[in-house]
C-alpha positions as CSV (number, residue, x, y, z in Angstrom):
1,H,61.5,39.2,6.0
2,R,61.9,38.2,2.4
3,L,59.3,36.0,1.1
4,R,61.1,32.7,-0.2
5,A,59.7,29.5,-0.1
6,L,60.4,26.3,-2.1
7,I,56.9,26.1,-2.9
8,F,55.0,27.4,-6.0
9,A,51.5,28.1,-6.6
10,A,49.3,25.1,-8.1
11,C,48.0,27.5,-10.6
12,G,47.4,27.6,-14.6
13,M,49.5,30.1,-16.4
14,A,50.3,30.2,-20.1
15,V,53.8,32.2,-20.8
16,A,55.8,33.2,-23.8
17,L,59.0,32.6,-22.8
18,P,61.6,35.2,-23.8
19,G,64.5,34.4,-26.3
20,A,68.1,33.6,-25.2
21,A,69.2,37.3,-25.5
22,G,66.5,38.4,-23.3
23,G,64.1,39.4,-26.2
24,E,60.5,40.0,-26.3
25,A,58.0,37.5,-25.7
26,G,57.4,35.4,-28.8
27,T,54.1,34.7,-30.2
28,A,52.9,31.4,-31.9
29,H,50.4,30.5,-34.2
30,A,48.9,26.9,-34.1
31,T,49.1,24.8,-37.3
32,P,47.4,21.6,-37.6
33,T,49.7,18.7,-38.8
34,Q,48.7,16.3,-41.6
35,P,49.0,12.5,-40.9
36,Q,52.6,11.8,-41.4
37,N,55.0,9.0,-41.0
38,D,57.5,8.4,-38.3
39,S,60.3,9.7,-40.1
40,R,59.1,13.1,-40.7
41,P,60.8,15.7,-38.2
42,G,58.1,18.2,-37.6
43,P,54.5,19.6,-38.5
44,A,53.2,20.9,-41.8
45,G,49.7,22.2,-43.0
46,N,47.6,25.3,-43.2
47,P,46.9,27.6,-40.1
48,A,44.9,26.0,-37.4
49,P,41.4,27.6,-36.4
50,V,41.2,30.3,-33.9
51,G,40.9,29.1,-30.4
52,V,42.9,25.7,-31.1
53,E,45.8,26.9,-28.7
54,D,43.3,27.4,-26.1
55,Q,42.1,23.9,-26.4
56,I,45.4,22.7,-26.1
57,G,46.1,24.6,-23.0
58,D,42.8,23.5,-21.5
59,R,43.7,19.9,-22.2
60,L,47.0,20.2,-20.6
61,T,45.3,22.0,-17.6
62,R,42.9,19.3,-17.0
63,L,45.7,16.9,-17.4
64,G,47.6,18.6,-14.8
65,E,44.7,18.6,-12.4
66,R,44.3,14.9,-13.0
67,L,48.1,14.1,-12.1
68,D,47.9,16.6,-9.2
69,A,44.8,14.7,-7.8
70,Y,46.8,11.3,-8.2
71,R,49.7,12.9,-6.4
72,G,47.5,13.9,-3.7
73,A,46.1,10.5,-3.4
74,H,49.2,8.5,-3.3
75,G,51.9,10.9,-2.4
76,H,53.9,10.7,-5.6
77,F,53.3,11.2,-9.4
78,P,52.8,8.1,-11.4
79,A,56.0,6.1,-12.6
80,G,56.0,6.2,-16.2
81,T,54.8,2.7,-16.7
82,V,53.0,0.5,-14.4
83,P,55.7,-1.6,-12.6
84,H,56.0,-5.6,-13.8
85,P,58.7,-7.8,-13.1
86,Q,58.7,-9.7,-16.2
87,F,57.7,-7.2,-18.9
88,P,60.2,-4.3,-20.5
89,P,58.9,-0.8,-20.6
90,A,57.4,-1.0,-24.0
91,D,55.0,-4.1,-23.1
92,R,54.0,-2.4,-19.6
93,F,51.0,-0.2,-19.2
94,S,51.5,3.5,-19.4
95,W,51.1,6.3,-16.6
96,L,48.0,7.4,-18.6
97,A,46.2,3.9,-18.5
98,E,46.9,4.1,-14.6
99,L,45.4,7.7,-14.7
100,A,42.4,6.5,-16.3
101,D,41.9,3.3,-14.4
102,D,42.6,5.2,-11.0
103,E,39.7,7.5,-11.9
104,G,37.2,4.6,-12.3
105,Q,34.6,6.1,-14.8
106,P,31.4,4.1,-14.9
107,G,31.3,1.8,-18.1
108,R,35.0,1.7,-18.8
109,S,36.6,-1.7,-19.3
110,R,39.5,-2.4,-16.6
111,P,42.8,-3.4,-17.8
112,L,44.5,-6.8,-17.0
113,W,47.8,-5.7,-15.4
114,D,49.3,-9.0,-15.2
115,Q,49.0,-9.1,-19.3
116,R,51.0,-6.9,-21.5
117,W,49.2,-3.7,-22.4
118,H,48.8,-4.8,-26.2
119,D,47.6,-8.3,-25.3
120,P,44.2,-9.1,-27.3
121,L,42.7,-9.7,-23.5
122,N,43.1,-5.8,-23.1
123,D,41.7,-4.7,-26.3
124,R,38.3,-3.4,-24.7
125,F,40.3,-1.1,-22.6
126,V,43.5,0.0,-24.8
127,R,41.2,0.5,-28.0
128,Q,39.0,3.0,-26.3
129,P,39.5,6.8,-27.7
130,M,41.0,9.2,-25.4
131,P,39.9,12.7,-26.4
132,D,41.4,14.5,-23.5
133,V,44.9,13.3,-24.5
134,L,44.5,14.5,-28.2
135,N,45.8,17.5,-29.7
136,P,43.2,19.1,-32.2
137,A,46.2,20.5,-33.7
138,V,47.6,17.2,-34.7
139,G,46.1,15.2,-37.3
140,E,47.4,11.9,-36.6
141,Q,45.2,10.3,-34.2
142,V,46.5,6.4,-33.8
143,G,50.0,5.5,-33.0
144,R,52.1,2.4,-34.0
145,N,50.2,-1.0,-34.6
146,R,47.0,1.4,-35.1
147,F,46.1,2.0,-31.3
148,P,44.5,5.3,-30.3
149,A,47.2,7.6,-29.8
150,T,48.3,10.3,-27.1
151,H,49.7,13.5,-28.2
152,F,51.0,14.3,-24.8
153,A,54.0,12.5,-23.0
154,G,55.4,12.5,-19.7
155,M,58.7,14.5,-19.4
156,A,61.7,12.2,-18.8
157,G,64.5,14.4,-18.7
158,V,67.8,15.2,-20.7
159,G,69.5,12.4,-22.6
160,P,68.6,9.0,-24.1
161,D,68.8,7.3,-20.9
162,A,66.8,9.6,-18.9
163,P,63.6,7.4,-18.5
164,E,66.0,5.0,-16.7
165,L,67.8,7.3,-14.5
166,P,67.3,7.1,-10.6
167,V,65.0,10.0,-9.4
168,T,68.2,11.8,-7.6
169,H,70.2,12.0,-10.9
170,P,70.4,15.6,-12.1
171,R,69.3,14.8,-15.7
172,A,66.2,13.2,-14.6
173,G,62.8,14.5,-15.3
174,I,59.7,13.9,-13.5
175,F,58.7,10.8,-15.6
176,G,60.9,7.6,-15.4
177,Y,60.0,4.3,-16.2
178,D,60.4,3.2,-12.8
179,R,60.9,6.1,-10.6
180,Q,58.0,7.8,-8.6
181,T,58.8,11.3,-8.2
182,R,57.4,13.1,-5.1
183,L,57.0,17.0,-4.9
184,E,60.0,17.1,-2.8
185,D,62.3,15.5,-5.6
186,I,61.6,18.4,-7.7
187,H,64.5,20.6,-6.5
188,D,64.5,23.4,-9.0
189,G,61.1,24.3,-8.2
190,T,57.7,23.0,-9.7
191,A,57.1,26.3,-11.7
192,N,60.4,25.6,-13.3
193,T,60.3,21.9,-14.4
194,I,58.3,20.5,-17.3
195,L,55.8,17.8,-16.3
196,V,54.3,16.7,-19.6
197,A,54.9,17.9,-23.4
198,G,53.4,17.7,-26.4
199,V,54.5,15.2,-28.9
200,Q,53.3,15.0,-32.5
201,V,55.4,12.3,-34.4
202,R,56.7,8.9,-33.4
203,L,53.1,8.5,-31.7
204,G,52.2,5.6,-29.7
205,G,49.1,4.1,-28.1
206,W,47.9,6.0,-25.1
207,A,48.0,3.1,-22.8
208,G,51.3,1.8,-23.7
209,G,54.6,2.3,-22.2
210,G,57.6,3.6,-23.9
211,P,58.7,6.6,-25.9
212,G,55.1,7.1,-27.1
213,S,54.2,8.1,-23.6
214,V,57.3,9.1,-21.8
215,R,60.1,10.9,-23.8
216,S,63.3,13.2,-23.3
217,F,65.1,15.6,-24.9
218,T,67.9,14.3,-26.9
219,R,68.6,16.3,-30.1
220,E,68.1,19.9,-31.0
221,P,66.1,21.7,-32.0
222,Y,63.5,20.5,-29.4
223,V,60.6,22.3,-30.7
224,N,59.3,20.4,-33.8
225,G,62.7,18.7,-33.9
226,P,64.0,14.9,-34.3
227,D,62.7,14.0,-30.8
228,G,59.0,14.5,-32.1
229,F,58.2,17.2,-29.5
230,G,55.6,20.0,-30.5
231,T,52.0,21.0,-30.4
232,G,51.3,22.1,-34.1
233,Q,52.5,25.7,-34.0
234,P,55.3,26.5,-36.4
235,D,57.6,28.2,-33.9
236,S,56.6,27.2,-30.5
237,M,55.1,24.4,-28.4
238,Q,53.2,24.3,-25.2
239,V,54.1,22.3,-22.0
240,L,52.4,21.6,-18.6
241,M,54.7,22.7,-15.9
242,A,54.7,20.7,-12.5
243,D,52.9,23.5,-10.7
244,G,50.0,23.1,-13.0
245,S,50.7,26.0,-15.4
246,V,50.9,25.9,-19.2
247,R,53.6,27.6,-21.0
248,T,54.4,28.5,-24.5
249,I,58.1,27.8,-25.5
250,S,59.2,29.7,-28.4
251,K,62.0,28.1,-30.8
252,A,64.0,31.1,-29.8
253,V,64.3,30.2,-26.4
254,S,67.9,29.0,-25.7
255,P,68.3,25.1,-25.8
256,V,70.2,25.2,-22.4
257,I,67.1,26.8,-20.8
258,V,64.9,24.0,-22.3
259,R,67.3,21.3,-21.0
260,R,67.0,22.9,-17.5
261,M,63.2,22.9,-17.7
262,A,63.3,19.2,-18.4
263,A,65.5,18.3,-15.5
264,M,63.8,18.8,-12.0
265,A,67.0,18.7,-9.8
266,D,69.9,20.0,-11.9
267,G,70.6,23.0,-9.7
268,F,70.8,25.7,-12.4
269,P,68.7,28.8,-12.8
270,L,66.5,29.2,-16.0
271,D,69.2,31.8,-17.0
272,D,71.5,31.0,-19.9
273,A,74.2,33.7,-18.6
274,V,75.1,31.1,-15.9
275,P,77.1,28.4,-17.7
276,G,76.5,24.6,-17.0
277,E,74.5,21.7,-18.2
278,P,72.2,19.4,-16.4
279,G,74.6,16.4,-14.9
280,D,77.3,19.4,-14.4
281,P,78.1,20.7,-10.8
282,P,75.6,23.3,-10.1
283,P,76.9,26.9,-9.2
284,V,78.6,27.0,-5.9
285,P,76.8,29.6,-3.7
286,R,78.9,32.4,-2.3
287,P,80.4,31.8,1.5
288,T,78.7,33.9,4.0
289,V,80.8,35.3,7.1
290,E,79.3,34.4,10.2
291,P,79.7,37.3,13.0
292,V,82.2,36.2,15.8
293,D,79.7,35.1,18.9
294,D,82.6,33.7,21.1
295,P,83.3,36.1,23.9
296,D,86.9,34.8,24.3
297,L,87.6,35.5,20.6
298,A,85.6,38.4,20.3
299,H,87.8,40.4,23.2
300,A,91.2,38.7,22.7
301,A,94.1,40.9,22.8
302,P,95.7,42.2,19.5
303,A,98.7,40.4,18.5
304,P,102.0,42.5,19.2
305,P,103.4,44.6,16.2
306,R,105.9,42.9,14.1
307,A,109.8,43.9,14.8
308,A,111.4,46.2,12.3
309,R,114.6,45.7,10.8
310,R,117.3,47.9,11.5
311,A,118.1,50.3,8.9
312,D,122.0,50.2,9.7
313,A,122.2,46.6,9.9
314,P,124.8,44.8,7.8
315,I,123.8,42.3,5.1
316,D,125.3,39.3,7.0
317,D,123.5,40.7,10.3
318,P,120.5,38.4,10.9
319,A,117.4,40.5,11.0
320,P,114.7,39.3,13.2
321,E,112.1,37.0,11.5
322,E,110.0,38.6,9.1
323,H,106.8,37.1,7.5
324,A,105.2,38.5,4.3
325,D,102.2,40.3,4.6
326,P,99.1,38.2,3.3
327,P,98.0,39.5,0.1
328,V,95.2,42.1,0.3
329,A,92.0,40.7,-1.3
330,A,90.4,42.6,-3.8
331,P,87.1,44.2,-2.5
332,T,84.0,42.2,-3.7
333,P,82.0,44.0,-6.3
334,P,78.5,44.8,-5.1
335,E,75.6,42.8,-6.4
336,P,74.5,44.0,-9.7
337,A,71.3,46.2,-9.3
338,I,67.9,44.4,-10.2
339,D,66.0,46.6,-12.5
340,V,62.7,45.9,-11.0
341,A,60.8,48.1,-13.4
342,A,62.1,46.0,-16.4
343,A,61.4,42.9,-14.6
344,L,57.6,44.1,-14.1
345,A,57.3,45.1,-17.9
346,Q,58.1,41.7,-18.7
347,Q,55.4,40.4,-21.6
348,I,53.3,37.5,-20.5
349,A,50.9,36.0,-23.4
350,R,48.2,34.7,-20.9
351,Y,48.1,34.1,-17.1
352,E,45.3,32.2,-15.7
353,L,44.3,30.5,-12.5
354,P,41.7,27.6,-13.0
355,R,41.0,27.9,-9.3
356,P,41.4,30.5,-6.6
357,V,44.8,30.4,-5.0
358,A,46.1,31.9,-1.9
359,V,48.1,35.1,-2.0
360,R,50.9,33.9,0.0
361,R,51.8,31.0,-2.4
362,L,51.1,33.0,-5.7
363,L,53.5,35.9,-4.3
364,V,56.1,33.1,-4.3
365,E,55.8,32.5,-8.0
366,L,55.8,36.1,-8.8
367,E,59.0,36.8,-6.8
368,D,60.5,33.9,-8.7
369,M,59.3,35.7,-12.1
370,I,60.4,39.2,-11.1
371,G,63.8,38.0,-9.8
372,A,63.5,40.6,-6.9
373,P,62.8,39.9,-3.1
374,L,59.3,40.7,-2.1
375,D,59.5,42.2,1.6
376,L,56.9,42.0,4.4
377,G,58.4,44.3,6.7
378,G,56.5,47.3,6.3
379,G,53.2,48.4,8.1
380,D,50.8,46.1,9.9
381,T,52.3,43.0,10.0
382,I,49.5,41.0,11.6
383,E,47.1,42.5,9.2
384,L,49.5,41.7,6.2
385,E,49.7,38.4,7.1
386,A,45.8,37.9,7.2
387,R,45.6,39.4,3.9
388,L,48.2,37.1,2.5
389,D,46.0,34.2,3.3
390,R,43.1,35.4,1.3
391,T,42.5,33.6,-2.2
392,V,42.3,35.3,-5.5
393,S,41.5,34.4,-9.1
394,V,43.2,36.0,-12.2
395,R,42.6,35.7,-15.7
396,L,44.6,38.2,-17.8
397,E,46.1,38.0,-21.8
398,K,48.7,40.2,-23.2
399,T,49.7,41.4,-20.0
400,T,52.8,42.1,-18.1
401,V,54.5,40.8,-14.8
402,G,53.7,44.0,-13.2
403,A,50.0,44.0,-14.2
404,I,49.7,40.6,-12.7
405,L,51.0,41.8,-9.6
406,D,48.8,44.9,-9.5
407,D,45.9,42.6,-10.1
408,V,46.8,40.2,-7.2
409,T,47.6,42.7,-4.6
410,R,44.6,45.0,-5.6
411,Q,42.4,41.9,-4.8
412,A,44.2,41.1,-1.7
413,G,43.8,44.6,-0.3
414,I,47.7,45.0,-0.2
415,S,49.8,47.8,-1.6
416,Y,53.8,47.8,-2.7
417,T,56.5,50.1,-3.4
418,I,59.6,49.6,-4.9
419,D,62.8,50.5,-2.8
420,G,65.8,49.8,-4.8
421,G,65.8,46.2,-5.8
422,T,63.3,45.2,-3.3
423,I,59.6,45.3,-3.5
424,R,57.9,46.0,-0.1
425,L,54.4,45.0,0.9
426,R,51.8,46.5,3.3
427,P,48.3,46.4,4.0
428,A,46.7,49.0,1.4
429,T,45.0,51.9,3.1
430,A,41.6,50.7,1.7
431,E,40.0,47.5,1.2
432,P,39.5,46.1,-2.4
433,G,37.3,48.0,-4.2
434,L,37.4,51.4,-2.2
435,E,39.9,54.0,-2.8
436,G,43.2,52.5,-2.8
437,A,46.9,53.3,-1.7
438,A,49.0,56.5,-1.6
439,P,50.0,58.0,-5.0
440,A,53.5,56.8,-4.3
441,E,52.3,53.3,-3.9
442,R,51.0,50.5,-6.2
């Protein structure tokens, strides 16, 4: 059967996304930003030290782990601001403040939730520096009113009103001022939806609500543009996806793809060949024809043939009633063949699992990346099912989707063959570490 599920592996991955025209994966070089005022649209400065991008990715990954722990404990991601019936969002505590207090670190001051976050009574809590939410490539480390800043904001979706939209709105992102998003609300898939993005201008205090900690895409370009998103690189930015992976979005990526990544339930694929914007009606799936299972209909007698008009009948002689034949529908063109080899050759900048992940869950993500079904129908199905429950660890750089699939299946003791547009899985002829599959298999 075809391996399909609406779950995605909770793994860490950094991916250089292809451009809008399907070009090669972009590369990014981090640059630190000098302190800048709120009116400046993007970063400036000298090349960042080697390893800064890895530091950014590590901090985003750790932030994703903390958010996943919160979701596991509460059943939903935190709301963008801590609810308060009397305070507007800008006066409430942020989701980062709730995260910090929820972890209950020894020696840390506790917030007074019934006061505004910037009230002097909360100074001991909100003026503590939070290195884990700072980007080493961004020079500015304080926000407005000189509070310690955050360089990471929860993704609110698409449009200026996105932080205030209901959780069911097709332009809504995971974070809103009042919405508490559950995993099942992310209809587009956690691997396709941005959870947190880097910000580098119009910074706010980490403990405060508002656009400093919750932000949406409103104006292009989205990388180093007027919305203030960016992680210090001149031509790309890193983002945390809802499945815990870290991706690098190039400036060359189509803006419509970036908007679809920000909205969690717009119903569109990450393919700019499919027209539509978050908020538009999603593509209508093709109807399927069900087989006739009613015995009375299946064995009904055929209709009698239509009577023909007499060839010698005069014009005024009424002919037997005729009905025009229904137009013959044009045959449905076959589905375009999936170029599995090209999909496996896609370049990936970095792919890393911060912790072991079940092969079954990881293959769901790889199936989505490849765009071709993974079939489990070959070989010993019971043995294959057992091997799919194994856990694997992966850390690859400057690699391809095919190399990732090779590494995962090798560790799990699984081989695969390419059959047209389908990848068929079966137990390998040898356990991992021994002589592998037949030459025709991978």
